[in-house]
N, C-alpha and C positions, 0 to 999 in steps of 0.2 A: 829322743828327739833333739834337735838342733834348734834353739830359740834365739832369735835376735831382738832385742829390746832397743828402743831408742828414745831418748829424751834431752830436752834442751837446757836442763840444769844440772847442777852438780848431786850427788847422790846423798848428801846431807845438807841440812839447812832448810828444807821444804818438805811440806806433805808429800808432794809428787815424787821428789827424788828420793825420800825414805821408802815410799811405796814401792817404787821401781827396784830399790835395793833389796828390800825385804823379800819382795816376790821372786826375785833372782835367786836369793840365797836358798829359798825353800823349794824353788824348782830343781835345783841342783840336788837337794836333799832327797828329791822323788826320782832321781837318776838321769835328769836331763843335762844336757850341755847348754850353756847360756853365754851369750857375749852381749855386753850392753855399751851402745853407742852414746857417749854423754861427755860433757866438759868436765870431767872428774880426774884430777891430778892424784888423788890417793889411790894406794894399791888395796885390793881386797883379795883374799886368799881362795875363796869359794868359787867364784866366776870370774870371767875375762872382760876387761874394760877396752874398748877403742876409744882412746882419748880424742876429743875434739877440741880445737883451739879456735874459737870463733874470733872474728876481728875486734869485735867489743862485746861487752856484757849487756844482755838483754833479759827482761823479765816482763811478765804480764802486769803484776803490781810492783813487787820488789823482791829482793832476795838478800838474806842477812850476811851472806858470804860475797855479795857483789854491791858494795854501797854505791858503786859508780854506774849501776845498771840503768839503761834507758829502758823505756816502756814499749812494748811492741806497737802501740796505738801512735807513738811519737816518732817512730822511724819514718824517714822519707822513702821514696820507692827505690833509691840507690842502695840505701843502708839495707833495705829489706831483701834486696836482691843478693847483696853480699853475704848476708846472714843465710839466706836460702842456699846458696851456692856451696858454702862451707859444709852445712849439714848433707846436702846432696853428695858431695864427693865422699864424704866420711862414710855415709850408709851404703853408697853404691860400692865402695871398696869392700866393707864388711861382707856385703852379700856376695861378692865375687870370690872372696877369700874363705870366708867362714861356711858358705853354701848353707844357709840356714833352711829348716823345714817350715818355718813360720815366722813372720814379722809382727811385733808387738810395739805399737806407737803409744806414746804417752802425751795426752792433750790434744784436743780438736784444733789443731792450727798448722803451721808449715810443714811439720814432719809428715803428716797426712798426704800432702800434696806430692812428696817424694815417694811415699809408699804406693801411691795409685801410679804413678809413673813406672815404677821399678815392677808392679804387678803386670803391666802391659808388656814390659821387656822379658821378664824372667817367669811370668806365671806364679809368682809367689804371693799367696793370700796373706792378708794381714788383719789385725783386730786393732782397734783404738779404745783406749781408756781415756774418759774424760774426768778430769779433775774439778772442773767448773770454771777455772779462770780463763781458759781458752775460749769456752763459751761466751764468757763476758766480755772478751776481747772482740770476737766476731759480731756480737750484738751491738757493739758501738762504732766499729770500723768495718765498713762494706768491702775493703780490699781482702780480708781474711774470710769474708762470708761464702761467697760463690765457690771459690776453690775449695774450701773445706767441705762445703756440702756436696760437691761433685766428687770429692776424695770418700767421704762417708758413703756414698752410694755403691762404691766398689768394694769397699771393706765387708769383710765377712760377719763381724760383730762389731757392735759398739758398747762399750762397758762403762757406764757412770759409776761413781763410788758411793752414790746415795739415791733414794728415790726421788728427792727434789732436785738432785742434779739432772736426774733422767728427765723430769719434766721441763725443766728449763732447757736442756738440749732440744727436746722435740718442739718446744715453743720457738726456739731460734731458727733451728735447722729444718723443721718440718716433720709433722707426725707421721709421715709416710716410713719413717725409720723405726718407728715403734716395734715392728715385729722382730727385728734382729738386734734390740736393745736389751742387755741383761745386766742388771745391777749386781755388782760385786764390791762390797766394801772393802776398806783397808784393814788392817789388823795389827797386832801386836806381838812381837816375838818374846814370850814370856821367858825363855831361857836367856834372853839378853839382858835381862833385869838383875843387876847385882844383888846379891844375897848377902845376908849378915853384915850390913853396913853399919859402922859405928856412929851411931848419932849423939851419944854422949860428947865426944870430942866436937862434932859437928855443932852441936848446941853452944859449946863453950866459944867455938870460933866466931860465931854470929851473935852470941849474946842472945840465944833463945830460950834460956831457961825460964820455964813458968810463964811463957807468952803463948797466946793464941797466933798461930801463923796462918796467913790467907795468901795464897800463891796464884800468880798468873804467868804462864809460859807461852811465848809465840811471837809473831812479828807485831812491831808496833806501827801498825798501819790504821787507818781511819776505820776500815771494815770490821776490825778485831774489837772495837767498842771499849778500850781500855779506859777512855776518859770517864765512862759510867761507872767503873770501879773505883776510880779515884774520887769522883763526886759522892759515892756511897761511903768511902773511907771514913769520914768524920762520925758516922753513926754504926761503924763496925767496931765490934768489941775486940779487936785484935789488929796486929800490924800488918801491912800488905807489903809483899815482896814480889817484884816485877822482872822477870827473866825475859830478855829479848832486845832487840834493836829495830830501828826503822825511822821512816821520815818523820813519823809523829813524835818521836822521844822529845825533841825540844818543846813542843807545845804541852805535852803531858807534864814536864818538870816544870813548866811556867804555871801550869794549873795547880800543881802541887804547893807551890809558893803562894799563889793567890789565895789558896784555901788555908794556908798556914799549917800544913800537915806534914811538914818535911821530917818529922821525927817519927812519923806513922807510916810513910810510904817510902819504900827503898827501891831503887833501880840497879840491878845487879848486872845488866849488859847481857850480850849474846854469849850462849855457851856453846862453843864448837865440839867437834867430835872427841878431843881431848878432854873435855868436861863432862862426859856422858855419866860417869859415877857420880859427880858432884850434882848434877841434875837430878838423878834419882834420889839422892838424899834429901834434895828439897821437895820432891813429891812424897817421900815417905814421912818426911818431918811435919808437911803441911797437915793442918786440921781440915782445911778446905781448900779447893782449887776452883777458881772462878774464870769463866770463859764467855765474856759478855759480848759476843759477835752481833753486829747490827746487818749483816748480810746473811745470805742463805748458805752457811758454811757446809761444803759437802759432807764431810765428818772428819772433824780435827784430830789428827793423830795425837795431839797433846791431851785431848780429852781421854784417849784411850790409855795414854802413859799414866795419868794421873789415877784412873780407875783401876789399873793394873796393879799400881802400888798401894791400893786400898785407901785411897784419898776420896772422900765425898766431893761430889762436883755440883757447883751452881752455874748454870749455864742458860743462855738465851734459847726460847723455844724457836730455833731457826734452822732451816736446811736439814741436814742429816744428823743434827746433834740429837734429838730423840730416839734415834736408833740406839744410842749408847746409854743416854741419861734418862732413867725412868723415874717420873716425878714421885718423890717420897720413898722410892726403893733404894737408890744408890746416890740420890742427890735431889735437886730441885730445879725446876725449869721456870723460867721468870720470862715477863715481857721484854723484848729488846728495848734499849734506851731508857729503862726504867731503874735509876739508881736507888729508889725508894725499895723497890721489890728484891734486888740484889742485897741490900743491907739487911732487910727483914729476913731472907732465906739463909743468908751467911750467919747471922746471929741465931737463928733457929737451931742450926746445927752446933754452934760453938758452946750454946748455953744447955745443951741436952747431951751429955757424954754417951748415954745409952743408945741414943738414936744415931749419934755420930759412929759408935761402935758396929751397930747393925748395918748401917749404910756401907762402912768399911768393907764388912764381910761380903755384902751383896755386889759390891763393886767388883772385886777379884772374881767372884763367882760368875758374873754376867759376862765379863771378858774372857774367861776361860772357855765358857760355853758357845759364844757367838763371833769371838774376834781372834781365833787362833789361826796363824799365818799358814800353817801346813794345811788346813782345810780349804782356806782360800785359794792357795797355790793348785789343790787339787781340782777346785772349780774351773781355774784356768786351763789346767792341763786337758779337760774335756772339751774346752772351746777350740785350743790348740789342734787337738786330734780331728775335730770335725773340719776345721779349716785346712790342714793338711791334707785329709782325704780327699776333700773336693778338688783341691789343687792338683792331686795326683790324677783324679778321675778325669778333670780337664785336659790335662796333659796327655793322658792316655787317649782321650777322645779326638784331640788334636793330631795325635800320631796316626790314629786309625783313619782320621780323614785325609791326613797327607798321603799315607799309603794308598787309600782308595782313589785319590786324585791322580797318584803315579800310576796305579793300574789302568786307570780310565785313559790317561794320556798315551800309556803304551799300547792300549787297545785302539785308540784313535790313530796313532802313528802307524799300526798295522794296517788298520782299514785303508789308510791314505796310500800306504805302500801297495795294496792288493788293487786298489783302483788304478793307480799308476801303471801296475803291470797290465791291467786289462785294456788300457788305452791303446 
């Protein structure tokens, strides 16, 4: 099957971009041909990329590779039209040259409008993955609400990445979409995790010998709740290392100074693709990973990365996070915005080596059982097949109707001709 995917972000640096990339790679492993329309300059070997060059960078919240990005809710109508037209031309060209069997759109936003139009012209069925932030934008900016709702009406399936994202989507766009909404979580490519990493040299490089290491990895934006990890730091019996960048970084650095914990909290910056191995060294070295989100996180990829490396996780009981973090099994769930609960949970793991060891085993076990990308790709494969068959049936029905109308027209012409002869 030929599968066309489209996304408005690079394939690294965000959860949805990574989701689209990993899904594409595993669809190829299943024998499919994949083309991804995306603003991605890097090359991949397993699937094709149709690079989009947008007139300017836009994100729903922010993007670590686009520090200059505007937000969709801040675009004026002219800017929105420019952005739409760029992706419209790119997707249209991909449809005409690649000739896909199905179209897969990521995010409930402007690309769904394009998919709806293309379906009307080419009869190409599409599915839409919801990663949460597109829903958030439509909820606060009515420009994105009506057109996206209309496009979802014409989609074959809507695929949120978690149950909480599904409920949010149905609340914003309408419960009438429930019948065709199927939750498929993101996953982790276990084969992509570097093996036999040298942590001895790593410990020396960062002076981590005999230290308890507490790790956060992700965007430094308000929704991630990093300030509550920093507020918990004075009571945590270890040092905190923060990987990531974003608009909140200056405020977080100032908070560290105010609390006088500069020796205890360390900002490591954003790790791009070239630092993938270094990122996994941090995951494997960390005694605990903390993800203190204050919004309904769909299901953070960073949570799965930490668990896959055998790192116990302390995270907010928000959104889709409880799908991966089982309280007392592979980590602890805490109330959002509670630095006291964060400190208590982290210290419980740090102070109990046997508990930490058991949670580490459980972490890798759960990821292998529930979040393997190949199994996730097979779930999408079934949806693609249904969408493609329905499109084929519709085209065949249209062809039959056209032929029937042609026969009726010929019959009518013949009757007219006979009538004329009788006159």
